[in-house]
Legacy VTK file of the C-alpha trace (Angstrom):
# vtk DataFile Version 3.0
C-alpha trace
ASCII
DATASET POLYDATA
POINTS 161 float
-2.028 -0.093 4.225
-4.832 -2.231 5.502
-8.450 -1.394 4.616
-10.873 -0.613 7.329
-13.695 -3.188 7.962
-17.057 -2.013 6.034
-18.679 -2.339 9.662
-16.172 -0.083 11.257
-16.806 2.530 8.257
-20.366 2.352 8.724
-20.546 2.365 12.659
-18.296 5.177 12.388
-20.212 7.416 9.838
-23.292 6.495 11.574
-21.973 7.631 15.091
-20.580 10.638 13.251
-24.432 11.381 12.066
-25.990 10.426 15.382
-23.496 13.024 17.207
-24.150 15.750 14.623
-27.785 15.553 14.926
-27.951 15.267 18.480
-25.669 18.520 19.022
-28.074 20.551 16.649
-31.199 19.133 18.293
-32.539 20.762 21.288
-36.311 20.004 22.373
-35.753 21.986 25.589
-35.341 25.213 23.694
-37.900 27.903 24.090
-38.436 27.736 19.924
-39.312 23.993 20.305
-41.577 24.414 23.267
-43.440 27.147 21.917
-44.270 25.813 18.679
-47.889 24.143 18.214
-47.441 20.459 17.806
-50.143 17.621 16.734
-51.827 15.651 19.333
-50.056 12.647 17.740
-46.435 14.207 18.474
-44.690 11.477 20.480
-43.224 12.679 23.803
-39.587 14.067 23.481
-38.334 11.017 25.125
-39.081 8.846 22.078
-36.983 10.594 19.758
-33.477 9.355 21.260
-34.908 5.998 21.878
-36.164 5.384 18.399
-32.965 7.010 17.020
-30.650 4.936 18.709
-32.018 1.692 17.583
-32.411 2.942 14.149
-28.779 4.238 14.028
-27.631 0.645 15.359
-29.700 -1.032 12.178
-28.230 1.637 9.778
-24.588 0.767 10.856
-25.358 -3.019 10.886
-27.160 -3.698 7.758
-24.996 -1.015 5.919
-21.686 -2.817 7.279
-23.242 -6.518 6.077
-24.201 -4.928 2.698
-21.169 -3.597 1.837
-19.150 -6.442 3.123
-21.215 -8.855 1.312
-20.758 -6.503 -2.034
-16.756 -6.382 -1.608
-16.637 -10.412 -1.013
-18.497 -10.872 -4.231
-15.978 -8.518 -5.972
-18.650 -5.818 -6.933
-16.585 -2.892 -6.000
-18.461 -0.608 -8.348
-22.080 -1.031 -6.620
-19.947 -0.851 -3.249
-19.035 2.354 -4.132
-22.631 3.507 -5.269
-24.044 2.125 -1.762
-21.292 3.601 -0.112
-22.171 7.066 -1.922
-26.016 6.502 -1.132
-25.319 5.913 2.594
-23.175 9.110 2.613
-25.885 11.169 1.090
-28.443 9.752 3.665
-26.204 10.293 6.676
-25.512 13.891 5.475
-29.285 14.483 5.046
-30.259 12.963 8.398
-27.619 14.933 10.375
-28.376 18.276 8.852
-32.365 18.158 9.346
-31.905 18.713 12.967
-29.808 21.908 11.997
-32.852 23.240 9.539
-35.287 22.620 11.965
-34.171 23.398 15.187
-31.380 26.020 14.258
-32.721 27.636 11.081
-36.145 27.656 12.207
-36.999 27.124 8.793
-40.175 24.461 9.307
-41.131 24.540 5.622
-37.676 23.597 4.333
-37.465 21.116 7.168
-40.444 19.466 5.916
-38.875 19.293 2.542
-35.765 18.267 3.864
-37.571 15.604 5.743
-39.068 14.284 2.599
-35.871 14.219 0.626
-34.363 12.099 3.909
-37.230 9.975 3.572
-36.802 9.017 -0.039
-33.073 8.430 0.333
-33.974 5.922 3.139
-36.331 4.247 1.087
-33.998 4.193 -1.591
-30.961 2.778 1.220
-33.832 0.060 1.978
-34.045 -1.096 -1.477
-30.459 -1.137 -2.267
-29.807 -3.104 0.847
-32.688 -5.659 0.012
-31.587 -6.270 -3.591
-28.496 -7.724 -1.533
-30.221 -9.176 1.522
-33.866 -9.332 1.672
-33.554 -9.763 5.931
-31.137 -6.945 6.089
-33.471 -4.820 3.687
-36.306 -5.920 6.396
-34.248 -4.943 9.382
-33.631 -1.758 7.867
-37.093 -0.674 6.651
-38.534 0.891 9.691
-35.749 3.387 9.168
-37.684 4.606 6.042
-40.940 4.585 8.055
-39.663 6.397 10.464
-38.334 9.251 8.297
-41.657 9.318 6.144
-43.226 9.436 9.754
-40.950 12.427 10.719
-41.666 14.138 7.230
-45.528 13.834 8.080
-44.855 15.234 11.528
-42.688 17.956 10.450
-45.106 19.009 7.802
-48.203 19.026 10.490
-45.837 21.420 12.837
-45.027 23.569 9.754
-48.942 23.585 9.332
-49.853 24.275 12.616
-47.195 27.050 13.118
-47.506 28.701 9.637
-47.858 32.418 10.288
-48.593 33.501 6.469
LINES 1 162
161 0 1 2 3 4 5 6 7 8 9 10 11 12 13 14 15 16 17 18 19 20 21 22 23 24 25 26 27 28 29 30 31 32 33 34 35 36 37 38 39 40 41 42 43 44 45 46 47 48 49 50 51 52 53 54 55 56 57 58 59 60 61 62 63 64 65 66 67 68 69 70 71 72 73 74 75 76 77 78 79 80 81 82 83 84 85 86 87 88 89 90 91 92 93 94 95 96 97 98 99 100 101 102 103 104 105 106 107 108 109 110 111 112 113 114 115 116 117 118 119 120 121 122 123 124 125 126 127 128 129 130 131 132 133 134 135 136 137 138 139 140 141 142 143 144 145 146 147 148 149 150 151 152 153 154 155 156 157 158 159 160
């Protein structure tokens, strides 16, 4: 049986993550509309644009990294990288469920923080194999750190206790 290309695998996994997160996100819901948001909250149209470009970077840089690791015969590191990527994408996709569906703003903030740490780790792992690929992926870590701050601010502004 032929093995799938690392690019096909990372693109498929990233697309699945994007679809899962999109299905859970509902910025038009009364819940989200009624939340108090900080003045620095971007307009809703910014999020799909940012995420689409970030997902493309994740798929491309991760595919490249895995291809390089496999080409170099470093299957153990490729396995660790794949596990880190899978964990990151699972955290990414599930955050929307925590925030938009569960309405648990404190948990969503913690969730976003773990995602930001995972994203920074993915950038670190990628940069060890290719500095340019790591640099291309770095905005993802920055965006998830921003999302953590934004989630925390929304939680703070809407804390009823």
